PDB file of the backbone (N, CA, C, O) and the ligand in Angstrom, with CONECT records:
HET     ZN  A 101       1
ATOM      1  N   MET A   1       9.560   2.355  14.088  1.00  0.00           N
ATOM      2  CA  MET A   1       9.390   2.198  12.653  1.00  0.00           C
ATOM      3  C   MET A   1       8.495   0.989  12.367  1.00  0.00           C
ATOM      4  O   MET A   1       8.516  -0.007  13.090  1.00  0.00           O
ATOM      5  N   ALA A   2       7.719   1.104  11.310  1.00  0.00           N
ATOM      6  CA  ALA A   2       6.787   0.039  10.938  1.00  0.00           C
ATOM      7  C   ALA A   2       7.544  -1.199  10.473  1.00  0.00           C
ATOM      8  O   ALA A   2       8.602  -1.106   9.851  1.00  0.00           O
ATOM      9  N   LEU A   3       6.977  -2.360  10.791  1.00  0.00           N
ATOM     10  CA  LEU A   3       7.542  -3.630  10.352  1.00  0.00           C
ATOM     11  C   LEU A   3       7.334  -3.764   8.844  1.00  0.00           C
ATOM     12  O   LEU A   3       6.217  -3.594   8.356  1.00  0.00           O
ATOM     13  N   VAL A   4       8.387  -4.064   8.115  1.00  0.00           N
ATOM     14  CA  VAL A   4       8.309  -4.220   6.665  1.00  0.00           C
ATOM     15  C   VAL A   4       8.757  -5.628   6.311  1.00  0.00           C
ATOM     16  O   VAL A   4       9.819  -6.072   6.748  1.00  0.00           O
ATOM     17  N   LYS A   5       7.965  -6.324   5.533  1.00  0.00           N
ATOM     18  CA  LYS A   5       8.303  -7.676   5.088  1.00  0.00           C
ATOM     19  C   LYS A   5       8.336  -7.698   3.571  1.00  0.00           C
ATOM     20  O   LYS A   5       7.585  -6.976   2.914  1.00  0.00           O
ATOM     21  N   TYR A   6       9.214  -8.531   3.016  1.00  0.00           N
ATOM     22  CA  TYR A   6       9.338  -8.687   1.568  1.00  0.00           C
ATOM     23  C   TYR A   6       8.706 -10.015   1.183  1.00  0.00           C
ATOM     24  O   TYR A   6       9.069 -11.054   1.734  1.00  0.00           O
ATOM     25  N   LYS A   7       7.772  -9.994   0.253  1.00  0.00           N
ATOM     26  CA  LYS A   7       7.118 -11.216  -0.223  1.00  0.00           C
ATOM     27  C   LYS A   7       7.000 -11.147  -1.737  1.00  0.00           C
ATOM     28  O   LYS A   7       6.930 -10.060  -2.310  1.00  0.00           O
ATOM     29  N   LYS A   8       6.978 -12.318  -2.391  1.00  0.00           N
ATOM     30  CA  LYS A   8       6.733 -12.377  -3.828  1.00  0.00           C
ATOM     31  C   LYS A   8       5.277 -12.755  -4.051  1.00  0.00           C
ATOM     32  O   LYS A   8       4.720 -13.564  -3.309  1.00  0.00           O
ATOM     33  N   LEU A   9       4.668 -12.177  -5.062  1.00  0.00           N
ATOM     34  CA  LEU A   9       3.322 -12.565  -5.440  1.00  0.00           C
ATOM     35  C   LEU A   9       3.373 -13.927  -6.096  1.00  0.00           C
ATOM     36  O   LEU A   9       4.354 -14.264  -6.759  1.00  0.00           O
ATOM     37  N   THR A  10       2.319 -14.716  -5.916  1.00  0.00           N
ATOM     38  CA  THR A  10       2.219 -15.972  -6.645  1.00  0.00           C
ATOM     39  C   THR A  10       1.896 -15.646  -8.105  1.00  0.00           C
ATOM     40  O   THR A  10       1.629 -14.494  -8.446  1.00  0.00           O
ATOM     41  N   LYS A  11       1.922 -16.660  -8.951  1.00  0.00           N
ATOM     42  CA  LYS A  11       1.620 -16.426 -10.365  1.00  0.00           C
ATOM     43  C   LYS A  11       0.224 -15.845 -10.561  1.00  0.00           C
ATOM     44  O   LYS A  11      -0.022 -15.124 -11.528  1.00  0.00           O
ATOM     45  N   SER A  12      -0.692 -16.159  -9.641  1.00  0.00           N
ATOM     46  CA  SER A  12      -2.049 -15.601  -9.736  1.00  0.00           C
ATOM     47  C   SER A  12      -2.184 -14.319  -8.906  1.00  0.00           C
ATOM     48  O   SER A  12      -3.294 -13.897  -8.582  1.00  0.00           O
ATOM     49  N   ARG A  13      -1.055 -13.709  -8.567  1.00  0.00           N
ATOM     50  CA  ARG A  13      -0.962 -12.427  -7.854  1.00  0.00           C
ATOM     51  C   ARG A  13      -1.408 -12.510  -6.402  1.00  0.00           C
ATOM     52  O   ARG A  13      -1.753 -11.490  -5.807  1.00  0.00           O
ATOM     53  N   GLY A  14      -1.408 -13.690  -5.828  1.00  0.00           N
ATOM     54  CA  GLY A  14      -1.746 -13.849  -4.419  1.00  0.00           C
ATOM     55  C   GLY A  14      -0.535 -13.593  -3.537  1.00  0.00           C
ATOM     56  O   GLY A  14       0.604 -13.634  -4.002  1.00  0.00           O
ATOM     57  N   VAL A  15      -0.788 -13.331  -2.273  1.00  0.00           N
ATOM     58  CA  VAL A  15       0.300 -13.133  -1.321  1.00  0.00           C
ATOM     59  C   VAL A  15      -0.173 -13.608   0.053  1.00  0.00           C
ATOM     60  O   VAL A  15      -1.323 -13.385   0.430  1.00  0.00           O
ATOM     61  N   THR A  16       0.703 -14.251   0.784  1.00  0.00           N
ATOM     62  CA  THR A  16       0.386 -14.672   2.147  1.00  0.00           C
ATOM     63  C   THR A  16       0.965 -13.640   3.099  1.00  0.00           C
ATOM     64  O   THR A  16       2.152 -13.319   3.034  1.00  0.00           O
ATOM     65  N   VAL A  17       0.130 -13.127   3.976  1.00  0.00           N
ATOM     66  CA  VAL A  17       0.599 -12.133   4.942  1.00  0.00           C
ATOM     67  C   VAL A  17       1.302 -12.881   6.067  1.00  0.00           C
ATOM     68  O   VAL A  17       0.712 -13.778   6.669  1.00  0.00           O
ATOM     69  N   PRO A  18       2.555 -12.528   6.364  1.00  0.00           N
ATOM     70  CA  PRO A  18       3.283 -13.210   7.430  1.00  0.00           C
ATOM     71  C   PRO A  18       2.513 -13.165   8.757  1.00  0.00           C
ATOM     72  O   PRO A  18       1.887 -12.161   9.098  1.00  0.00           O
ATOM     73  N   LYS A  19       2.577 -14.285   9.495  1.00  0.00           N
ATOM     74  CA  LYS A  19       1.799 -14.444  10.732  1.00  0.00           C
ATOM     75  C   LYS A  19       2.052 -13.315  11.732  1.00  0.00           C
ATOM     76  O   LYS A  19       1.110 -12.774  12.311  1.00  0.00           O
ATOM     77  N   ASP A  20       3.321 -12.962  11.936  1.00  0.00           N
ATOM     78  CA  ASP A  20       3.619 -11.927  12.939  1.00  0.00           C
ATOM     79  C   ASP A  20       3.085 -10.564  12.512  1.00  0.00           C
ATOM     80  O   ASP A  20       2.585  -9.800  13.337  1.00  0.00           O
ATOM     81  N   LEU A  21       3.192 -10.265  11.228  1.00  0.00           N
ATOM     82  CA  LEU A  21       2.692  -8.990  10.714  1.00  0.00           C
ATOM     83  C   LEU A  21       1.166  -8.938  10.827  1.00  0.00           C
ATOM     84  O   LEU A  21       0.601  -7.925  11.240  1.00  0.00           O
ATOM     85  N   ALA A  22       0.506 -10.040  10.456  1.00  0.00           N
ATOM     86  CA  ALA A  22      -0.956 -10.105  10.538  1.00  0.00           C
ATOM     87  C   ALA A  22      -1.414  -9.961  11.992  1.00  0.00           C
ATOM     88  O   ALA A  22      -2.370  -9.244  12.286  1.00  0.00           O
ATOM     89  N   ALA A  23      -0.724 -10.648  12.886  1.00  0.00           N
ATOM     90  CA  ALA A  23      -1.093 -10.593  14.302  1.00  0.00           C
ATOM     91  C   ALA A  23      -0.937  -9.181  14.869  1.00  0.00           C
ATOM     92  O   ALA A  23      -1.738  -8.745  15.696  1.00  0.00           O
ATOM     93  N   ASN A  24       0.089  -8.480  14.423  1.00  0.00           N
ATOM     94  CA  ASN A  24       0.325  -7.108  14.909  1.00  0.00           C
ATOM     95  C   ASN A  24      -0.845  -6.176  14.617  1.00  0.00           C
ATOM     96  O   ASN A  24      -1.090  -5.229  15.363  1.00  0.00           O
ATOM     97  N   VAL A  25      -1.568  -6.446  13.526  1.00  0.00           N
ATOM     98  CA  VAL A  25      -2.675  -5.557  13.153  1.00  0.00           C
ATOM     99  C   VAL A  25      -4.030  -6.234  13.345  1.00  0.00           C
ATOM    100  O   VAL A  25      -5.053  -5.707  12.909  1.00  0.00           O
ATOM    101  N   GLY A  26      -4.041  -7.402  13.996  1.00  0.00           N
ATOM    102  CA  GLY A  26      -5.299  -8.049  14.346  1.00  0.00           C
ATOM    103  C   GLY A  26      -5.986  -8.790  13.221  1.00  0.00           C
ATOM    104  O   GLY A  26      -7.202  -8.979  13.264  1.00  0.00           O
ATOM    105  N   LEU A  27      -5.243  -9.213  12.218  1.00  0.00           N
ATOM    106  CA  LEU A  27      -5.830  -9.993  11.130  1.00  0.00           C
ATOM    107  C   LEU A  27      -5.637 -11.476  11.401  1.00  0.00           C
ATOM    108  O   LEU A  27      -4.539 -11.918  11.739  1.00  0.00           O
ATOM    109  N   ILE A  28      -6.720 -12.247  11.249  1.00  0.00           N
ATOM    110  CA  ILE A  28      -6.615 -13.692  11.348  1.00  0.00           C
ATOM    111  C   ILE A  28      -7.154 -14.277  10.051  1.00  0.00           C
ATOM    112  O   ILE A  28      -7.845 -13.589   9.300  1.00  0.00           O
ATOM    113  N   GLY A  29      -6.844 -15.540   9.782  1.00  0.00           N
ATOM    114  CA  GLY A  29      -7.328 -16.179   8.560  1.00  0.00           C
ATOM    115  C   GLY A  29      -8.836 -16.064   8.442  1.00  0.00           C
ATOM    116  O   GLY A  29      -9.548 -16.269   9.424  1.00  0.00           O
ATOM    117  N   GLY A  30      -9.331 -15.742   7.266  1.00  0.00           N
ATOM    118  CA  GLY A  30     -10.761 -15.619   7.032  1.00  0.00           C
ATOM    119  C   GLY A  30     -11.294 -14.206   7.213  1.00  0.00           C
ATOM    120  O   GLY A  30     -12.456 -13.935   6.911  1.00  0.00           O
ATOM    121  N   THR A  31     -10.444 -13.297   7.707  1.00  0.00           N
ATOM    122  CA  THR A  31     -10.876 -11.905   7.884  1.00  0.00           C
ATOM    123  C   THR A  31     -11.020 -11.251   6.520  1.00  0.00           C
ATOM    124  O   THR A  31     -10.135 -11.381   5.674  1.00  0.00           O
ATOM    125  N   ALA A  32     -12.129 -10.546   6.297  1.00  0.00           N
ATOM    126  CA  ALA A  32     -12.308  -9.798   5.047  1.00  0.00           C
ATOM    127  C   ALA A  32     -11.377  -8.592   5.062  1.00  0.00           C
ATOM    128  O   ALA A  32     -11.242  -7.919   6.084  1.00  0.00           O
ATOM    129  N   VAL A  33     -10.741  -8.322   3.934  1.00  0.00           N
ATOM    130  CA  VAL A  33      -9.829  -7.179   3.841  1.00  0.00           C
ATOM    131  C   VAL A  33     -10.187  -6.324   2.633  1.00  0.00           C
ATOM    132  O   VAL A  33     -10.794  -6.797   1.671  1.00  0.00           O
ATOM    133  N   ASP A  34      -9.800  -5.065   2.705  1.00  0.00           N
ATOM    134  CA  ASP A  34      -9.912  -4.147   1.579  1.00  0.00           C
ATOM    135  C   ASP A  34      -8.518  -3.970   0.998  1.00  0.00           C
ATOM    136  O   ASP A  34      -7.539  -3.894   1.740  1.00  0.00           O
ATOM    137  N   LEU A  35      -8.425  -3.904  -0.319  1.00  0.00           N
ATOM    138  CA  LEU A  35      -7.179  -3.565  -0.998  1.00  0.00           C
ATOM    139  C   LEU A  35      -7.394  -2.186  -1.601  1.00  0.00           C
ATOM    140  O   LEU A  35      -8.199  -2.020  -2.517  1.00  0.00           O
ATOM    141  N   VAL A  36      -6.676  -1.203  -1.088  1.00  0.00           N
ATOM    142  CA  VAL A  36      -6.910   0.182  -1.471  1.00  0.00           C
ATOM    143  C   VAL A  36      -5.713   0.710  -2.254  1.00  0.00           C
ATOM    144  O   VAL A  36      -4.589   0.705  -1.752  1.00  0.00           O
ATOM    145  N   GLU A  37      -5.953   1.164  -3.483  1.00  0.00           N
ATOM    146  CA  GLU A  37      -4.883   1.753  -4.287  1.00  0.00           C
ATOM    147  C   GLU A  37      -4.504   3.097  -3.669  1.00  0.00           C
ATOM    148  O   GLU A  37      -5.372   3.924  -3.389  1.00  0.00           O
ATOM    149  N   CYS A  38      -3.204   3.311  -3.457  1.00  0.00           N
ATOM    150  CA  CYS A  38      -2.746   4.581  -2.885  1.00  0.00           C
ATOM    151  C   CYS A  38      -1.427   4.975  -3.545  1.00  0.00           C
ATOM    152  O   CYS A  38      -0.907   4.221  -4.368  1.00  0.00           O
ATOM    153  N   ASP A  39      -0.881   6.132  -3.205  1.00  0.00           N
ATOM    154  CA  ASP A  39       0.334   6.637  -3.853  1.00  0.00           C
ATOM    155  C   ASP A  39       1.508   5.675  -3.729  1.00  0.00           C
ATOM    156  O   ASP A  39       2.319   5.560  -4.648  1.00  0.00           O
ATOM    157  N   GLU A  40       1.601   4.980  -2.591  1.00  0.00           N
ATOM    158  CA  GLU A  40       2.734   4.078  -2.364  1.00  0.00           C
ATOM    159  C   GLU A  40       2.522   2.681  -2.925  1.00  0.00           C
ATOM    160  O   GLU A  40       3.451   1.875  -2.941  1.00  0.00           O
ATOM    161  N   GLY A  41       1.311   2.384  -3.386  1.00  0.00           N
ATOM    162  CA  GLY A  41       1.038   1.057  -3.943  1.00  0.00           C
ATOM    163  C   GLY A  41      -0.353   0.596  -3.574  1.00  0.00           C
ATOM    164  O   GLY A  41      -1.345   1.207  -3.972  1.00  0.00           O
ATOM    165  N   ILE A  42      -0.427  -0.486  -2.809  1.00  0.00           N
ATOM    166  CA  ILE A  42      -1.710  -1.033  -2.383  1.00  0.00           C
ATOM    167  C   ILE A  42      -1.702  -1.185  -0.870  1.00  0.00           C
ATOM    168  O   ILE A  42      -0.812  -1.816  -0.301  1.00  0.00           O
ATOM    169  N   LEU A  43      -2.699  -0.601  -0.233  1.00  0.00           N
ATOM    170  CA  LEU A  43      -2.871  -0.729   1.209  1.00  0.00           C
ATOM    171  C   LEU A  43      -3.819  -1.885   1.477  1.00  0.00           C
ATOM    172  O   LEU A  43      -4.900  -1.942   0.892  1.00  0.00           O
ATOM    173  N   LEU A  44      -3.435  -2.804   2.348  1.00  0.00           N
ATOM    174  CA  LEU A  44      -4.298  -3.906   2.763  1.00  0.00           C
ATOM    175  C   LEU A  44      -4.760  -3.613   4.184  1.00  0.00           C
ATOM    176  O   LEU A  44      -3.939  -3.427   5.082  1.00  0.00           O
ATOM    177  N   ARG A  45      -6.065  -3.573   4.388  1.00  0.00           N
ATOM    178  CA  ARG A  45      -6.599  -3.273   5.720  1.00  0.00           C
ATOM    179  C   ARG A  45      -7.837  -4.116   5.975  1.00  0.00           C
ATOM    180  O   ARG A  45      -8.417  -4.678   5.047  1.00  0.00           O
ATOM    181  N   LYS A  46      -8.246  -4.201   7.264  1.00  0.00           N
ATOM    182  CA  LYS A  46      -9.491  -4.889   7.591  1.00  0.00           C
ATOM    183  C   LYS A  46     -10.610  -4.256   6.785  1.00  0.00           C
ATOM    184  O   LYS A  46     -10.643  -3.040   6.590  1.00  0.00           O
ATOM    185  N   HIS A  47     -11.523  -5.093   6.320  1.00  0.00           N
ATOM    186  CA  HIS A  47     -12.624  -4.594   5.514  1.00  0.00           C
ATOM    187  C   HIS A  47     -13.480  -3.614   6.302  1.00  0.00           C
ATOM    188  O   HIS A  47     -13.882  -3.888   7.432  1.00  0.00           O
ATOM    189  N   VAL A  48     -13.750  -2.479   5.692  1.00  0.00           N
ATOM    190  CA  VAL A  48     -14.657  -1.489   6.266  1.00  0.00           C
ATOM    191  C   VAL A  48     -15.937  -1.543   5.433  1.00  0.00           C
ATOM    192  O   VAL A  48     -15.926  -1.122   4.276  1.00  0.00           O
ATOM    193  N   PRO A  49     -17.043  -2.050   5.991  1.00  0.00           N
ATOM    194  CA  PRO A  49     -18.282  -2.135   5.221  1.00  0.00           C
ATOM    195  C   PRO A  49     -18.698  -0.763   4.698  1.00  0.00           C
ATOM    196  O   PRO A  49     -18.724   0.209   5.453  1.00  0.00           O
ATOM    197  N   SER A  50     -19.026  -0.681   3.404  1.00  0.00           N
ATOM    198  CA  SER A  50     -19.465   0.593   2.826  1.00  0.00           C
ATOM    199  C   SER A  50     -20.622   0.337   1.864  1.00  0.00           C
ATOM    200  O   SER A  50     -20.711  -0.719   1.238  1.00  0.00           O
ATOM    201  N   CYS A  51     -21.493   1.317   1.765  1.00  0.00           N
ATOM    202  CA  CYS A  51     -22.698   1.208   0.940  1.00  0.00           C
ATOM    203  C   CYS A  51     -22.322   1.107  -0.546  1.00  0.00           C
ATOM    204  O   CYS A  51     -21.529   1.903  -1.048  1.00  0.00           O
ATOM    205  N   VAL A  52     -22.896   0.128  -1.236  1.00  0.00           N
ATOM    206  CA  VAL A  52     -22.603  -0.049  -2.661  1.00  0.00           C
ATOM    207  C   VAL A  52     -23.181   1.082  -3.498  1.00  0.00           C
ATOM    208  O   VAL A  52     -22.765   1.271  -4.641  1.00  0.00           O
ATOM    209  N   PHE A  53     -24.127   1.833  -2.959  1.00  0.00           N
ATOM    210  CA  PHE A  53     -24.765   2.910  -3.718  1.00  0.00           C
ATOM    211  C   PHE A  53     -24.091   4.262  -3.498  1.00  0.00           C
ATOM    212  O   PHE A  53     -23.817   4.976  -4.463  1.00  0.00           O
ATOM    213  N   CYS A  54     -23.818   4.628  -2.236  1.00  0.00           N
ATOM    214  CA  CYS A  54     -23.296   5.978  -1.972  1.00  0.00           C
ATOM    215  C   CYS A  54     -21.902   5.971  -1.351  1.00  0.00           C
ATOM    216  O   CYS A  54     -21.278   7.026  -1.244  1.00  0.00           O
ATOM    217  N   GLY A  55     -21.406   4.823  -0.945  1.00  0.00           N
ATOM    218  CA  GLY A  55     -20.061   4.746  -0.376  1.00  0.00           C
ATOM    219  C   GLY A  55     -19.995   5.053   1.112  1.00  0.00           C
ATOM    220  O   GLY A  55     -18.919   4.982   1.706  1.00  0.00           O
ATOM    221  N   SER A  56     -21.121   5.393   1.724  1.00  0.00           N
ATOM    222  CA  SER A  56     -21.143   5.714   3.158  1.00  0.00           C
ATOM    223  C   SER A  56     -20.707   4.504   3.996  1.00  0.00           C
ATOM    224  O   SER A  56     -20.932   3.354   3.618  1.00  0.00           O
ATOM    225  N   ILE A  57     -20.080   4.792   5.137  1.00  0.00           N
ATOM    226  CA  ILE A  57     -19.717   3.721   6.063  1.00  0.00           C
ATOM    227  C   ILE A  57     -20.579   3.782   7.324  1.00  0.00           C
ATOM    228  O   ILE A  57     -20.348   3.042   8.280  1.00  0.00           O
ATOM    229  N   GLU A  58     -21.584   4.681   7.314  1.00  0.00           N
ATOM    230  CA  GLU A  58     -22.483   4.849   8.460  1.00  0.00           C
ATOM    231  C   GLU A  58     -23.683   3.914   8.352  1.00  0.00           C
ATOM    232  O   GLU A  58     -24.314   3.849   7.297  1.00  0.00           O
ATOM    233  N   SER A  59     -24.003   3.204   9.398  1.00  0.00           N
ATOM    234  CA  SER A  59     -25.201   2.354   9.485  1.00  0.00           C
ATOM    235  C   SER A  59     -25.317   1.414   8.285  1.00  0.00           C
ATOM    236  O   SER A  59     -26.368   1.347   7.646  1.00  0.00           O
ATOM    237  N   VAL A  60     -24.247   0.696   7.981  1.00  0.00           N
ATOM    238  CA  VAL A  60     -24.237  -0.212   6.833  1.00  0.00           C
ATOM    239  C   VAL A  60     -24.584  -1.633   7.290  1.00  0.00           C
ATOM    240  O   VAL A  60     -24.054  -2.125   8.287  1.00  0.00           O
ATOM    241  N   ASP A  61     -25.472  -2.271   6.550  1.00  0.00           N
ATOM    242  CA  ASP A  61     -25.839  -3.654   6.827  1.00  0.00           C
ATOM    243  C   ASP A  61     -25.768  -4.421   5.506  1.00  0.00           C
ATOM    244  O   ASP A  61     -25.761  -3.817   4.434  1.00  0.00           O
ATOM    245  N   THR A  62     -25.714  -5.738   5.585  1.00  0.00           N
ATOM    246  CA  THR A  62     -25.649  -6.553   4.379  1.00  0.00           C
ATOM    247  C   THR A  62     -27.036  -7.092   4.067  1.00  0.00           C
ATOM    248  O   THR A  62     -27.681  -7.715   4.910  1.00  0.00           O
ATOM    249  N   VAL A  63     -27.492  -6.839   2.823  1.00  0.00           N
ATOM    250  CA  VAL A  63     -28.788  -7.312   2.355  1.00  0.00           C
ATOM    251  C   VAL A  63     -28.556  -8.090   1.065  1.00  0.00           C
ATOM    252  O   VAL A  63     -28.033  -7.549   0.091  1.00  0.00           O
ATOM    253  N   LYS A  64     -28.944  -9.354   1.062  1.00  0.00           N
ATOM    254  CA  LYS A  64     -28.753 -10.219  -0.099  1.00  0.00           C
ATOM    255  C   LYS A  64     -27.301 -10.149  -0.608  1.00  0.00           C
ATOM    256  O   LYS A  64     -27.060 -10.106  -1.815  1.00  0.00           O
ATOM    257  N   GLY A  65     -26.358 -10.138   0.313  1.00  0.00           N
ATOM    258  CA  GLY A  65     -24.953 -10.158  -0.023  1.00  0.00           C
ATOM    259  C   GLY A  65     -24.365  -8.812  -0.429  1.00  0.00           C
ATOM    260  O   GLY A  65     -23.186  -8.732  -0.774  1.00  0.00           O
ATOM    261  N   LYS A  66     -25.172  -7.754  -0.393  1.00  0.00           N
ATOM    262  CA  LYS A  66     -24.696  -6.411  -0.753  1.00  0.00           C
ATOM    263  C   LYS A  66     -24.747  -5.510   0.472  1.00  0.00           C
ATOM    264  O   LYS A  66     -25.689  -5.587   1.260  1.00  0.00           O
ATOM    265  N   GLU A  67     -23.748  -4.662   0.638  1.00  0.00           N
ATOM    266  CA  GLU A  67     -23.705  -3.733   1.761  1.00  0.00           C
ATOM    267  C   GLU A  67     -24.475  -2.464   1.391  1.00  0.00           C
ATOM    268  O   GLU A  67     -24.183  -1.821   0.383  1.00  0.00           O
ATOM    269  N   VAL A  68     -25.450  -2.117   2.210  1.00  0.00           N
ATOM    270  CA  VAL A  68     -26.324  -0.973   1.938  1.00  0.00           C
ATOM    271  C   VAL A  68     -26.485  -0.171   3.229  1.00  0.00           C
ATOM    272  O   VAL A  68     -26.664  -0.743   4.304  1.00  0.00           O
ATOM    273  N   CYS A  69     -26.420   1.164   3.115  1.00  0.00           N
ATOM    274  CA  CYS A  69     -26.599   2.010   4.302  1.00  0.00           C
ATOM    275  C   CYS A  69     -28.090   2.211   4.566  1.00  0.00           C
ATOM    276  O   CYS A  69     -28.924   1.991   3.687  1.00  0.00           O
ATOM    277  N   ALA A  70     -28.410   2.629   5.780  1.00  0.00           N
ATOM    278  CA  ALA A  70     -29.807   2.806   6.184  1.00  0.00           C
ATOM    279  C   ALA A  70     -30.501   3.855   5.320  1.00  0.00           C
ATOM    280  O   ALA A  70     -31.681   3.713   5.000  1.00  0.00           O
ATOM    281  N   LYS A  71     -29.775   4.908   4.940  1.00  0.00           N
ATOM    282  CA  LYS A  71     -30.371   5.986   4.134  1.00  0.00           C
ATOM    283  C   LYS A  71     -30.774   5.451   2.761  1.00  0.00           C
ATOM    284  O   LYS A  71     -31.900   5.680   2.320  1.00  0.00           O
ATOM    285  N   CYS A  72     -29.889   4.755   2.092  1.00  0.00           N
ATOM    286  CA  CYS A  72     -30.191   4.209   0.761  1.00  0.00           C
ATOM    287  C   CYS A  72     -31.278   3.138   0.850  1.00  0.00           C
ATOM    288  O   CYS A  72     -32.131   3.043  -0.032  1.00  0.00           O
ATOM    289  N   ALA A  73     -31.249   2.327   1.920  1.00  0.00           N
ATOM    290  CA  ALA A  73     -32.282   1.303   2.092  1.00  0.00           C
ATOM    291  C   ALA A  73     -33.643   1.968   2.223  1.00  0.00           C
ATOM    292  O   ALA A  73     -34.628   1.493   1.659  1.00  0.00           O
ATOM    293  N   GLY A  74     -33.700   3.076   2.972  1.00  0.00           N
ATOM    294  CA  GLY A  74     -34.943   3.809   3.133  1.00  0.00           C
ATOM    295  C   GLY A  74     -35.420   4.393   1.813  1.00  0.00           C
ATOM    296  O   GLY A  74     -36.612   4.353   1.506  1.00  0.00           O
ATOM    297  N   GLU A  75     -34.481   4.941   1.025  1.00  0.00           N
ATOM    298  CA  GLU A  75     -34.837   5.512  -0.280  1.00  0.00           C
ATOM    299  C   GLU A  75     -35.346   4.423  -1.224  1.00  0.00           C
ATOM    300  O   GLU A  75     -36.289   4.647  -1.983  1.00  0.00           O
ATOM    301  N   MET A  76     -34.721   3.243  -1.175  1.00  0.00           N
ATOM    302  CA  MET A  76     -35.176   2.134  -2.026  1.00  0.00           C
ATOM    303  C   MET A  76     -36.562   1.674  -1.597  1.00  0.00           C
ATOM    304  O   MET A  76     -37.423   1.392  -2.431  1.00  0.00           O
ATOM    305  N   ARG A  77     -36.763   1.601  -0.288  1.00  0.00           N
ATOM    306  CA  ARG A  77     -38.065   1.180   0.236  1.00  0.00           C
ATOM    307  C   ARG A  77     -39.149   2.146  -0.254  1.00  0.00           C
ATOM    308  O   ARG A  77     -40.218   1.716  -0.686  1.00  0.00           O
ATOM    309  N   LYS A  78     -38.871   3.447  -0.185  1.00  0.00           N
ATOM    310  CA  LYS A  78     -39.831   4.470  -0.610  1.00  0.00           C
ATOM    311  C   LYS A  78     -40.108   4.341  -2.115  1.00  0.00           C
ATOM    312  O   LYS A  78     -41.261   4.375  -2.544  1.00  0.00           O
ATOM    313  N   GLU A  79     -39.046   4.192  -2.906  1.00  0.00           N
ATOM    314  CA  GLU A  79     -39.187   4.088  -4.362  1.00  0.00           C
ATOM    315  C   GLU A  79     -39.984   2.838  -4.745  1.00  0.00           C
ATOM    316  O   GLU A  79     -40.833   2.886  -5.635  1.00  0.00           O
ATOM    317  N   ILE A  80     -39.710   1.737  -4.079  1.00  0.00           N
ATOM    318  CA  ILE A  80     -40.435   0.482  -4.366  1.00  0.00           C
ATOM    319  C   ILE A  80     -41.902   0.619  -3.990  1.00  0.00           C
ATOM    320  O   ILE A  80     -42.788   0.182  -4.723  1.00  0.00           O
ATOM    321  N   ASN A  81     -42.149   1.241  -2.822  1.00  0.00           N
ATOM    322  CA  ASN A  81     -43.532   1.437  -2.384  1.00  0.00           C
ATOM    323  C   ASN A  81     -44.304   2.304  -3.374  1.00  0.00           C
ATOM    324  O   ASN A  81     -45.481   2.052  -3.636  1.00  0.00           O
ATOM    325  N   GLU A  82     -43.641   3.334  -3.930  1.00  0.00           N
ATOM    326  CA  GLU A  82     -44.301   4.227  -4.898  1.00  0.00           C
ATOM    327  C   GLU A  82     -44.575   3.485  -6.217  1.00  0.00           C
ATOM    328  O   GLU A  82     -45.631   3.669  -6.822  1.00  0.00           O
ATOM    329  N   LYS A  83     -43.628   2.652  -6.658  1.00  0.00           N
ATOM    330  CA  LYS A  83     -43.772   1.933  -7.936  1.00  0.00           C
ATOM    331  C   LYS A  83     -44.855   0.871  -7.870  1.00  0.00           C
ATOM    332  O   LYS A  83     -45.594   0.664  -8.833  1.00  0.00           O
ATOM    333  N   TYR A  84     -44.946   0.200  -6.734  1.00  0.00           N
ATOM    334  CA  TYR A  84     -45.839  -0.953  -6.652  1.00  0.00           C
ATOM    335  C   TYR A  84     -47.046  -0.716  -5.742  1.00  0.00           C
ATOM    336  O   TYR A  84     -47.701  -1.663  -5.308  1.00  0.00           O
ATOM    337  N   ALA A  85     -47.329   0.543  -5.460  1.00  0.00           N
ATOM    338  CA  ALA A  85     -48.470   0.863  -4.585  1.00  0.00           C
ATOM    339  C   ALA A  85     -49.801   0.616  -5.286  1.00  0.00           C
ATOM    340  O   ALA A  85     -50.859   0.833  -4.696  1.00  0.00           O
TER     341      ALA A  85
HETATM  342 ZN    ZN A 101     -25.926   4.448   0.836  1.00  0.00          ZN2+
END
């Protein structure tokens, strides 16, 4: 059975993940996480980089602080080249 811990949110809705629970799933301080709304509440997981334009998780890189997939980057490159040619 999965380890379940009870924690209270801080007044600013923060929560500290217990060390043993975090270690069990490979989370260390400073790790980016995703908070995903689901039927049971909120799922906290390691951040999965996804494209800000199409949501793809394939070939995603960070450009100027935004995650963009190779396909969208190529489409932007083409569109920019056409506009400013
Ligand atoms: Zn994309």
